C-alpha positions in Angstrom: 0.0 0.0 0.0 1.6 3.3 -1.1 1.8 6.0 1.5 0.5 9.1 -0.2 -1.0 11.5 2.3 -1.0 15.3 2.5 1.4 16.4 5.2 0.4 19.9 6.5 3.0 22.6 6.7 4.7 23.1 10.0 2.9 23.7 12.4 2.7 26.5 15.1 -0.8 27.6 15.6 -2.3 24.9 13.4 -4.7 22.2 14.5 -4.7 18.5 13.7 -4.5 17.0 10.3 -8.1 15.7 10.0 -7.8 14.7 6.4 -4.9 12.4 7.1 -6.7 11.0 10.2 -9.7 9.8 8.3 -7.5 8.1 5.8 -5.3 6.4 8.4 -8.2 5.0 10.4 -9.6 3.7 7.1 -6.2 2.1 6.3 -6.2 0.4 9.7 -9.6 -1.1 9.0 -8.5 -2.3 5.6 -5.5 -4.1 7.1 -7.7 -6.3 9.4 -7.9 -9.4 7.1 -4.1 -9.4 6.6 -3.5 -9.0 10.3 -5.9 -11.7 11.2 -4.4 -14.0 8.7 -1.0 -13.7 10.4 -2.1 -13.4 14.0 -1.2 -17.1 14.8 2.4 -16.3 13.8 2.7 -14.3 16.9 1.7 -17.2 19.1 4.4 -19.4 17.6 7.2 -17.0 17.0 6.4 -14.4 19.7 6.8 -11.5 17.4 4.8 -9.9 14.6 4.8 -11.5 11.1 7.2 -9.5 8.9 4.4 -8.9 6.4 2.2 -7.5 9.1 4.9 -5.0 10.3 5.7 -4.0 6.7 2.0 -3.3 6.2 2.0 -0.9 9.2 5.0 0.8 7.7 3.5 1.0 4.2 0.3 2.4 5.6 2.3 5.4 7.0 1.5 4.8 10.7 5.0 5.7 12.0 4.5 9.2 10.5 1.6 9.7 12.9 4.0 9.8 15.8 6.3 12.4 14.2 5.5 16.1 14.3 5.1 17.9 11.0 8.4 19.7 11.4 10.0 16.2 10.8 7.7 15.1 8.0 5.0 13.7 10.2 1.2 14.0 9.7 0.3 16.1 12.8 -2.5 13.7 13.9 -4.5 13.9 17.1 -4.5 11.6 20.1 -8.0 10.6 19.2 -6.8 9.5 15.8 -4.0 7.5 17.2 -6.3 5.7 19.6 -8.8 4.9 16.8 -6.1 3.4 14.7 -4.9 1.3 17.6 -8.4 0.1 18.2 -9.0 -0.9 14.6 -5.7 -2.8 14.5 -6.5 -4.6 17.7 -9.9 -5.8 16.3 -7.7 -8.1 14.1 -4.7 -8.8 16.3 -4.3 -7.1 19.7 -0.5 -7.7 19.6 -0.4 -5.5 16.4 -2.4 -2.8 18.1 -0.1 -2.9 21.2 3.1 -2.7 19.2 1.7 0.1 17.1 0.7 2.0 20.3 4.0 1.5 22.1 6.2 2.4 19.1 4.3 5.5 18.2 4.1 6.6 21.9 7.8 6.2 22.4 8.5 8.0 19.1 6.3 10.8 20.3 8.3 11.1 23.5 11.5 11.5 21.5 9.9 14.4 19.6 9.6 16.3 22.9 13.3 16.2 23.5 15.9 18.9 23.1 16.8 20.2 19.7 20.0 18.2 19.4 18.2 14.9 20.3 15.5 15.6 17.7 18.1 16.3 15.1 20.0 13.2 15.9 16.9 11.0 15.6 14.5 12.6 13.2 17.0 14.4 11.1 19.4 11.5 10.5 17.3 9.5 8.1 14.9 9.9 5.3 12.7 7.2 6.9 10.6 7.8 9.9 12.3 6.4 13.0 10.7 3.5 14.8 11.6 3.7 18.5 10.9 1.1 21.2 11.3 2.0 24.8 11.5 0.9 28.4 11.8 3.3 31.4 12.0 0.8 34.2 14.2 -0.7 35.6 16.6 2.1 34.9 20.1 1.3 33.7 23.2 3.4 34.5 25.0 6.1 32.5 28.5 7.3 33.2 29.7 10.6 31.7 32.9 10.5 29.6 34.5 12.9 27.1 32.0 13.7 24.4 29.1 11.6 25.8 28.1 8.8 28.0 28.6 5.0 28.6 25.4 3.2 29.0 24.8 -0.2 30.7 21.7 -2.1 31.7 19.0 -4.6 31.0 15.5 -3.6 30.1 12.8 -6.3 29.9 9.3 -6.0 28.3 10.6 -4.0 25.3 7.5 -4.4 23.1 8.2 -4.3 19.4 12.0 -4.2 19.9 12.7 -6.7 17.1 11.2 -4.2 14.6 12.6 -0.9 16.0 15.6 1.1 14.7 16.2 2.9 18.0 15.6 2.1 21.7 14.6 4.7 24.3 16.0 3.4 27.6 15.5 4.7 31.1 18.8 5.5 32.8 20.1 7.1 36.0 23.4 9.0 36.1 26.3 7.4 38.0 28.6 10.1 39.4 32.4 9.6 39.8 32.0 9.0 43.5 29.5 6.2 42.9 26.4 8.1 43.8 23.3 7.9 41.6 21.1 10.8 40.5 17.9 10.7 38.5 18.5 10.9 34.8 16.1 10.3 31.9 16.2 8.5 28.5 19.3 7.3 26.6 18.7 6.7 22.9 20.6 3.9 21.4 20.7 2.8 17.7 19.8 -0.8 16.9 23.4 -1.8 16.2 24.5 -0.7 19.7 22.4 -3.1 21.8 21.4 -6.8 21.8 18.0 -8.4 22.4 17.6 -11.4 24.6 14.7 -13.8 23.8 12.9 -13.6 27.1 9.2 -13.1 26.0 7.3 -16.3 27.1 3.9 -15.1 28.3 0.3 -16.2 28.2 -1.0 -13.1 26.4 0.2 -10.5 23.9 2.6 -13.2 22.6 3.1 -11.4 19.3 4.5 -8.2 20.8 8.0 -9.6 21.1 8.5 -7.8 24.4 12.0 -9.1 24.9 14.9 -7.8 27.0 17.2 -5.1 25.6 20.8 -5.4 26.8 23.4 -2.6 26.6 27.0 -3.3 27.7 29.5 -0.4 27.8 27.7 1.4 24.9 29.0 4.9 24.1 26.4 7.5 23.0 27.1 11.2 22.2 25.6 13.8 24.5 22.9 14.6 21.9 21.3 11.2 22.5 20.3 11.8 26.1 17.1 13.4 27.2 17.6 14.6 30.8 14.0 14.2 31.9 14.8 14.8 35.6 16.1 18.3 34.6 13.7 19.2 31.7 10.6 17.2 32.5 8.6 15.4 29.8 7.2 18.1 27.6 9.1 20.8 29.5 10.5 23.0 26.8 13.6 25.0 27.6 13.9 28.7 26.6 15.2 29.2 23.1 14.2 25.8 21.9 13.7 25.7 18.1 12.0 22.4 17.4 8.7 23.0 19.1 5.3 24.3 18.2 3.2 21.3 17.2 0.1 20.6 19.3 1.5 17.2 20.3 4.5 19.0 21.9 2.2 20.0 24.7 0.3 16.8 25.4 0.5 15.4 28.9 2.8 12.3 29.0 1.0 9.5 30.9 -2.6 10.5 30.0 -1.7 10.1 26.3 0.1 6.8 26.7 -2.7 5.5 28.9 -5.6 6.4 26.7 -4.0 4.9 23.6 -3.4 1.7 25.5 -7.0 1.5 26.6 -8.1 1.9 23.0 -6.3 -1.3 22.2 -8.1 -3.3 24.9 -11.4 -1.8 23.7 -10.6 -3.0 20.2 -10.0 -6.5 21.4 -13.2 -6.5 23.5 -15.1 -5.3 20.5 -13.7 -8.2 18.4 -14.9 -10.7 21.0 -18.4 -9.1 21.1 -18.7 -9.3 17.3 -17.7 -13.0 17.3 -20.0 -13.9 20.2 -23.0 -12.2 18.5 -22.3 -14.0 15.2 -22.0 -17.4 16.9 -25.2 -16.8 18.9 -27.2 -16.8 15.7 -26.1 -20.4 15.0 -25.1 -22.3 18.1 -27.7 -24.0 20.3 -27.6 -24.1 24.1 -27.0 -27.7 24.7 -29.4 -29.6 27.1 -32.0 -26.9 26.6 -34.8 -26.2 24.0 -32.9 -23.3 22.6 -31.8 -24.0 19.0 -30.1 -20.7 18.9 -28.4 -18.9 21.8 -29.7 -15.6 20.5 -33.2 -16.7 21.3 -32.5 -16.9 25.1 -33.6 -13.8 27.0 -30.8 -14.1 29.5 -28.2 -14.3 26.7 -29.8 -11.2 25.0 -29.4 -9.3 28.3 -25.8 -10.4 28.8 -24.9 -9.3 25.2 -26.6 -6.0 25.8 -24.9 -5.3 29.1 -21.5 -6.3 27.8 -22.0 -4.1 24.7 -23.0 -1.2 26.9 -19.9 -1.6 29.1 -17.6 -1.6 26.0 -19.4 1.4 24.6 -19.0 3.3 28.0 -15.3 2.4 28.1 -14.8 3.7 24.6 -16.6 6.9 25.5 -14.4 7.4 28.6 -11.2 6.7 26.5 -12.2 9.1 23.8 -13.2 11.7 26.4 -9.6 11.6 27.7 -8.2 11.7 24.2 -10.2 14.9 23.5 -9.0 16.5 26.7 -5.4 15.7 25.6 -6.0 17.2 22.2 -7.5 20.3 23.7 -4.4 20.7 25.8 -2.3 20.5 22.6 -4.4 23.3 21.0 -4.6 25.6 23.9 -1.2 24.8 25.5 -2.9 25.0 28.9 -1.6 22.0 30.9 -3.9 19.6 32.7 -4.2 20.4 36.4 -3.1 17.7 38.9 -6.8 17.0 39.6 -7.6 16.7 35.9 -4.8 14.1 35.6 -6.0 12.2 38.7 -9.6 12.2 37.2 -8.2 11.0 33.9 -6.4 8.2 35.8 -9.6 7.3 37.7 -11.8 7.3 34.7 -9.3 5.2 32.8 -9.4 2.7 35.6 -13.2 2.6 35.3 -12.7 2.0 31.5 -10.5 -1.0 32.3 -12.9 -2.3 34.9 -15.8 -2.1 32.4 -13.8 -3.9 29.7 -12.8 -6.6 32.1 -16.4 -7.2 33.1 -17.6 -7.2 29.5 -14.9 -9.7 28.3 -15.7 -12.1 31.2 -19.5 -11.9 30.4 -18.8 -12.6 26.7 -16.5 -15.5 27.3 -19.2 -17.3 29.3 -21.5 -16.8 26.3 -18.8 -18.0 24.0 -18.5 -21.3 25.9 -15.6 -23.8 26.2 -15.1 -24.0 22.5 -13.9 -20.4 22.5 -10.8 -21.6 24.3 -9.7 -23.9 21.5 -6.3 -23.0 20.0 -8.0 -22.8 16.6 -10.6 -20.2 17.7 -9.4 -16.6 17.4 -11.5 -15.6 20.3 -9.1 -17.1 22.8 -6.3 -14.9 21.5 -8.4 -11.8 21.9 -9.3 -12.9 25.4 -5.7 -13.7 26.4 -4.4 -10.5 25.0 -7.1 -8.3 26.5 -6.8 -9.7 30.1 -3.1 -9.5 29.8 -3.0 -5.9 28.6 -5.4 -4.8 31.4 -2.8 -5.8 33.9 -0.1 -3.5 32.6 1.2 -1.4 35.5 -0.2 1.8 34.0 -3.7 0.2 33.7 -4.3 -1.3 37.2 -7.7 0.0 38.4 -6.9 -0.2 42.2 -4.0 2.1 41.7 -6.0 4.6 39.6 -8.9 4.7 42.0 -6.5 5.5 44.9 -4.9 8.3 43.0 -8.2 9.8 42.1 -9.6 9.4 45.6 -6.6 11.0 47.2 -7.0 14.0 44.8 -10.7 14.3 45.6 -9.9 14.3 49.3 -7.0 16.6 49.1 -4.5 14.1 50.4 -1.0 15.1 49.5 1.5 13.9 48.3 -0.2 11.5 46.0 1.3 8.1 45.4 2.9 8.8 42.0 5.0 11.6 40.5 2.8 14.1 38.6 4.3 13.1 35.2 3.1 9.5 35.8 -0.5 10.4 36.7 
């Protein structure tokens, strides 16, 4: 599929590229048959099929993550969430890899001028960046740059990335450690250990990145502890896109929730289709769809998914408004976003469980795609950024005025 889309001129004062957004969401939908065809490859090989990843590249999805000043499309958070959801309706692992890689690439676009030039200005192709913040590695300053060491597990999409964004702390000459930020390593500078053996999201290839005595120039370090994520220093030249002002964790969280919603929607569609054909054994129902209780369960599950999608898109729209107005979210707005995101996860979890009872034991057969959607959905919901009990506590503390909260403001 050729990538021919209009890239709006750079950027300051402009809105989002709605023309490109409509086209890209449509492309994600068109890719569903191909992605479903290759989904079982992820179960066996624990990474995306090469043809599936190439299709994402050909569709132009990595340009969604890049600002227009670097040849990107200038798309909204809502559009990125919608694309992730459409991909997840065919293969949640594809949706997750897309979401992680574009989110990490977006973070790099917030960095200092020298970092952006090193990453976005060094190639004619859009960079594809995987990333892990925790556990942090170590970084020692040397002449002209730094030496990076560490191991970073759960690096989703790492086998397909050309860069890695790795959380590091700075080790001082006296051995003391101070908070650091992100070191950016080119693919040839690190190794990947095959450690991804999980029940769900098998196709994400979330292996372990290993760096041993890797030198990086100073331009390839984003000092987050000093600058903040999205904190733009005076005199910065490469800034002005709406996405430069998005809040960090609310954006990453909302796009991840969209992937789970896509997987839940795929389960709902398949359960409804099967209900028109399958009987309820040991009863007089020739079709499950005739049973009043089944009708109610389907309706309730569908309502929960719809409500979760509405909450997710509400948060996307809030993020997009921040990008347009450059007025940051207040701490309470962040906490509310976290709490409402937790409710979205709860609703999706309840809906998926309801639907799997309707789907019956045959849905757990290896040959049935529903089991993959189920495994991937319940797995993704347990990502540390998605845990409802954490989000509810953060929101409750904010409502009750209890300070400090349990997480750094950047991570709420």
